[in-house]
C-alpha positions as CSV (number, residue, x, y, z in Angstrom):
1,M,46.8,-70.0,-61.3
2,L,43.2,-70.3,-60.2
3,D,41.2,-67.2,-59.4
4,E,38.9,-68.9,-57.0
5,T,39.1,-69.7,-53.3
6,P,38.1,-73.3,-52.5
7,M,35.2,-74.0,-50.1
8,A,36.4,-75.0,-46.6
9,D,36.2,-78.7,-46.1
10,R,33.8,-78.5,-43.1
11,L,31.4,-76.2,-45.0
12,F,31.5,-78.5,-48.0
13,E,30.7,-81.5,-45.8
14,D,27.8,-79.7,-44.2
15,V,26.4,-78.6,-47.5
16,V,26.5,-82.1,-48.9
17,E,25.2,-83.8,-45.8
18,L,22.7,-81.4,-44.4
19,L,21.4,-79.6,-47.4
20,Y,21.8,-82.1,-50.2
21,R,21.5,-85.6,-48.7
22,E,19.2,-84.8,-45.7
23,N,17.4,-81.8,-47.3
24,R,17.2,-80.3,-43.8
25,F,16.3,-76.8,-44.9
26,M,13.3,-77.8,-46.9
27,R,12.2,-80.2,-44.2
28,G,12.4,-77.4,-41.6
29,S,15.1,-79.1,-39.5
30,L,18.3,-77.1,-40.4
31,V,19.9,-75.4,-37.4
32,V,22.3,-72.5,-38.2
33,G,24.1,-71.4,-35.1
34,D,21.4,-71.8,-32.5
35,R,18.5,-70.9,-34.7
36,L,16.2,-73.1,-36.8
37,A,16.2,-72.1,-40.5
38,D,12.6,-72.7,-41.4
39,P,11.5,-72.0,-45.0
40,N,7.9,-71.5,-43.7
41,R,9.2,-68.4,-41.9
42,I,10.9,-66.6,-44.8
43,D,9.3,-63.2,-45.1
44,A,11.3,-61.9,-48.0
45,P,10.6,-62.2,-51.7
46,V,12.3,-65.1,-53.5
47,L,13.6,-64.9,-57.0
48,S,14.6,-68.2,-58.6
49,V,16.3,-68.6,-62.0
50,V,15.6,-72.0,-63.3
51,Q,16.9,-73.9,-66.3
52,P,14.3,-76.6,-67.3
53,E,16.8,-79.3,-68.2
54,C,19.4,-78.7,-65.5
55,S,20.5,-81.8,-63.7
56,I,22.6,-79.9,-61.1
57,A,19.7,-77.7,-59.8
58,P,16.6,-79.2,-61.4
59,P,13.3,-77.3,-61.2
60,R,11.9,-79.9,-58.8
61,S,14.6,-78.9,-56.3
62,I,14.1,-75.2,-56.7
63,L,10.4,-74.5,-57.2
64,P,9.0,-75.9,-53.9
65,I,10.4,-73.0,-51.8
66,H,8.0,-70.6,-53.5
67,A,5.0,-72.4,-51.9
68,L,6.6,-72.4,-48.5
69,T,7.5,-68.7,-47.9
70,L,5.2,-66.2,-46.4
71,R,5.4,-64.0,-49.5
72,T,3.2,-64.0,-52.5
73,D,5.5,-61.8,-54.7
74,N,8.0,-64.5,-55.4
75,R,9.1,-65.0,-59.0
76,V,10.5,-67.7,-61.2
77,L,12.6,-66.8,-64.3
78,W,13.1,-69.5,-66.8
79,Y,16.5,-69.7,-68.5
80,E,16.4,-71.8,-71.7
81,G,20.2,-71.9,-72.2
82,D,22.7,-70.5,-74.6
83,T,24.4,-71.8,-77.7
84,G,28.2,-72.1,-77.2
85,V,28.1,-72.4,-73.4
86,A,29.6,-75.7,-72.5
87,L,28.5,-75.8,-68.8
88,Q,24.8,-74.9,-69.1
89,H,24.3,-74.6,-65.4
90,V,26.6,-71.5,-65.4
91,G,25.2,-70.2,-68.7
92,M,22.8,-68.0,-66.7
93,L,25.8,-66.2,-65.5
94,I,27.9,-65.9,-68.6
95,G,25.7,-66.6,-71.6
96,H,24.8,-64.0,-74.3
97,N,21.1,-64.6,-73.9
98,A,21.4,-64.4,-70.1
99,H,23.1,-61.0,-70.4
100,Q,20.6,-59.8,-73.0
101,Y,17.3,-61.1,-71.6
102,L,17.7,-62.7,-68.1
103,W,19.9,-60.2,-66.3
104,P,17.7,-57.1,-67.1
105,E,14.7,-59.0,-65.7
106,I,16.7,-59.9,-62.5
107,F,17.8,-56.2,-62.1
108,Q,14.2,-55.0,-62.6
109,W,12.9,-57.5,-60.0
110,I,15.6,-56.4,-57.5
111,I,14.9,-52.7,-58.0
112,A,11.1,-53.3,-57.6
113,H,11.7,-55.1,-54.3
114,D,14.3,-52.7,-52.9
115,R,12.9,-51.6,-49.5
116,N,15.5,-48.7,-49.3
117,R,14.7,-47.3,-52.8
118,G,14.1,-43.6,-52.6
119,Q,15.7,-43.0,-49.2
């Protein structure tokens, strides 16, 4: 028995067509509901975890967002992979090095950017 819920067909089609093939978000032409989703209007810090050799989400697909947002406190964390993890693109979630080195940095960044901290 699988412990995951499959993505709805329509959502999958939209993700593939609009985000992957047409790259509408990064081009500033993605409409969600009745609003334009424009990366140039993002006013929230962006944290990206990037694996240099990943072919599923390569750095050239991830890094450009950092130059487009309104914020200067964006951060990129580089994940170099883990021995023994067969699917390296999920290694940042399950790998030993990810748990030991990457996740503490992610949590520190989130805490540092928590607007509600101390309330």
